[in-house]
C-alpha positions in Angstrom: -36.2 54.6 -15.1 -37.5 52.6 -18.0 -37.0 48.8 -18.5 -34.2 49.5 -20.9 -32.3 51.4 -18.3 -32.7 48.6 -15.8 -31.6 46.0 -18.4 -28.5 48.0 -19.2 -27.7 48.3 -15.5 -28.1 44.5 -14.9 -25.9 43.7 -18.0 -23.2 46.1 -16.8 -23.3 44.5 -13.3 -23.1 41.0 -14.8 -20.1 42.0 -17.1 -18.3 43.5 -14.1 -18.8 40.4 -12.0 -17.6 38.2 -14.8 -14.5 40.3 -15.4 -13.7 40.2 -11.6 -14.2 36.4 -11.5 -11.8 35.9 -14.5 -9.2 38.2 -13.0 -9.4 36.5 -9.7 -9.1 33.0 -11.2 -6.0 34.1 -13.1 -4.3 35.0 -9.8 -5.0 31.6 -8.4 -3.6 29.8 -11.5 -0.4 31.9 -11.3 0.0 31.1 -7.6 -0.4 27.4 -8.1 2.1 27.4 -11.0 4.6 29.1 -8.8 4.1 26.6 -6.0 4.6 23.5 -8.0 1.7 23.4 -10.4 -0.8 20.7 -11.0 -0.2 17.1 -10.1 0.7 14.9 -13.1 -1.5 12.2 -11.7 -4.1 11.6 -9.0 -5.2 8.3 -7.4 -8.4 7.9 -5.4 -9.3 5.0 -3.1 -6.1 3.1 -3.9 -3.6 0.6 -2.5 0.0 0.9 -3.6 2.8 -1.7 -2.9 6.3 -0.2 -3.1 9.2 -2.5 -3.7 12.9 -2.0 -2.7 15.9 -2.4 -5.0 15.9 -6.2 -4.4 12.2 -6.5 -5.4 11.0 -7.1 -1.8 8.0 -5.2 -0.3 9.2 -1.9 1.2 5.8 -0.7 2.3 2.1 -0.8 1.3 -0.1 2.3 1.5 -3.9 2.6 1.3 -5.6 6.0 1.2 -8.5 7.9 -0.3 -6.3 10.3 -2.3 -2.8 10.5 -3.7 -1.2 13.3 -5.8 2.2 13.3 -7.5 4.3 16.4 -7.9 5.8 16.2 -11.4 8.8 18.4 -10.6 10.0 16.8 -7.4 8.5 13.3 -8.2 7.2 13.1 -4.6 3.8 11.8 -3.5 1.3 13.7 -1.2 -1.2 11.4 0.5 -4.4 12.2 2.4 -5.1 10.1 5.5 -2.7 7.3 4.6 -2.4 3.9 6.2 1.1 2.5 5.8 2.0 -1.1 6.4 5.7 -1.6 6.9 6.6 -5.3 6.8 9.1 -6.8 9.3 12.7 -7.4 8.2 13.6 -10.8 6.8 14.9 -12.1 10.1 12.4 -10.3 12.4 10.2 -12.3 14.8 7.7 -9.5 15.2 4.8 -8.3 13.2 4.4 -5.6 10.6 3.9 -1.9 11.6 0.6 -0.2 10.7 1.0 3.6 10.7 -1.8 6.0 10.3 -1.8 9.8 10.0 -3.7 12.8 8.6 -1.1 13.5 5.9 1.7 11.6 4.3 4.6 12.4 2.0 6.8 9.9 0.1 10.2 10.9 -1.3 10.9 10.4 -5.0 13.0 7.3 -4.4 10.5 5.9 -1.8 13.2 5.7 0.9 11.5 8.3 3.2 7.9 8.6 4.5 6.9 11.8 6.3 3.7 11.4 8.4 2.1 14.5 9.9 -1.0 15.0 12.1 -2.1 12.5 14.7 0.3 9.8 13.8 -0.5 6.4 15.3 1.7 3.3 14.8 0.9 -0.2 16.0 2.7 -3.5 15.9 3.0 -6.6 18.0 6.2 -7.6 19.9 7.7 -11.1 19.9 5.2 -12.2 22.5 2.2 -11.0 20.6 1.6 -7.9 22.8 0.7 -4.6 21.1 3.3 -1.8 20.9 1.7 1.6 20.2 3.4 4.9 19.3 1.6 8.2 19.1 3.0 11.6 18.0 2.3 14.5 15.6 5.2 13.9 13.3 7.0 10.7 12.3 9.7 10.1 9.6 9.9 6.5 8.5 12.7 4.9 6.5 11.2 1.6 5.3 14.2 0.1 3.7 16.4 0.4 6.8 13.4 -0.2 9.1 14.0 3.0 11.1 11.8 5.8 12.3 12.4 9.1 14.1 10.5 12.1 15.5 11.7 15.4 16.9 8.4 16.1 18.7 6.9 14.6 21.8 6.1 10.9 21.5 4.1 8.4 23.6 5.0 4.7 23.5 2.5 2.3 25.1 2.8 -1.4 25.9 0.7 -3.5 28.3 1.7 -2.3 31.7 4.0 0.6 30.5 3.5 4.1 29.1 6.6 6.0 28.0 6.6 9.7 27.2 9.6 11.3 25.5 10.6 14.5 23.7 12.0 12.8 20.6 12.3 9.3 19.2 14.8 7.1 17.3 13.3 3.6 16.6 14.5 0.4 14.9 11.2 -1.0 13.7 12.2 -4.6 13.0 13.6 -5.2 16.5 11.1 -2.8 18.3 14.0 -1.0 19.9 13.0 2.6 20.8 15.3 5.4 22.1 13.4 8.3 23.7 14.9 11.5 25.1 13.8 13.2 28.3 11.7 10.2 29.3 8.9 9.9 31.8 7.6 6.3 32.5 4.4 5.1 34.1 4.0 1.5 35.1 0.5 0.0 35.3 -0.5 -3.3 36.7 -1.8 -5.8 34.1 -4.4 -8.4 34.7 -3.0 -11.9 35.2 
């Protein structure tokens, strides 16, 4: 085969690969348009302070990446760190909640945290209160949280394991179902 034959073969192969690539990219664009499309904005390495209807801080979030769905007006956040301040009459500290993924409703009244969720705060005596689960829904304006999956709550000297959780964040009151408790001695 002459050099012209080889050149023709290479050009045909390149044209075929280019056509296949364009065709495949078109399918990806159609799929993303059907599932909500592109984000209307993107934030990287940011800190956002959300305010409630009275202008008080509802929550603060820091994360490496945030995208906003223009149709639903919701936020998707990668590895967020949420800080939920205590209520106006609370004597306890703010909650710091970390997870792999976060979602914020359009009105900012609901936070859905998924994947290795860890929440930490201090009680009225300054002792740490820790919660660990895979899913946690937080309602920052009413200072509530709930989870329908197994949860572990840890305080100095006490470990509670439950199948679901209802929590009042400002008073640190936690209601667990199907509870198993383990008491540990603390150093004096």
